[in-house]
N, C-alpha and C positions, 0 to 999 in steps of 0.2 A: 504494500500500500504506500509506504513512505517513498519508495523509489519511483513508483508511477506518478505520485503527486508532485514530487520534485521535478520530474521530467516535464509534466504539464506546465509547471510554473516557469521553467526555463524556456518553454515554447511560447510564453506570453499569456497564459491563462490568468484571468483576473479572479475567477472563482473556480472551485472544484466542487462538482456535484456528484455525490455518491447516490446513484439513482436506483438502487435495489434495496428493498426493505431488509435484506440479509446483512447489510453493512451495519456495524455496531458503533457505539459511541467511542470505543477504544480505537477503531479504525479511523473514525473522523478526527480524533485527536492526533493520531500518527500522521495523517495526511496534512493537517493544519500545521503541525510542527515542522514537517519536512518541506512544505511548500511556502510557508509564510503567507498563505492566502486564506481567505474565508472558505469554509467547507460547509456545504449544505447536505444534510443527511435526510434522505427520503422518508425514513420512518418517523423522524421528528416532525417533518412537514405534514405528513399524513395525520399524526396524532393531533397536531395543532389545528388542522382544518376540521377534524372530527369534533374537537372541543368547541370550536366556533359554531359548528352546525348544531350541536346539542344546546349550546347557550342561546342561540337564536330561536330555537323551537321551544324553549322553556317559558 
């Protein structure tokens, strides 16, 4: 994870997106540390969207 994220940063990526719900918070941290870029974790995004939907329907 770290090696891939660092490579993306070297290629000019402004963000790293871990787009599978199988990626973990530990992997997100490794990617962020190696790349120096913000890293978006799909499972976190899905949970936040679900929380917003629940809150909106309450």
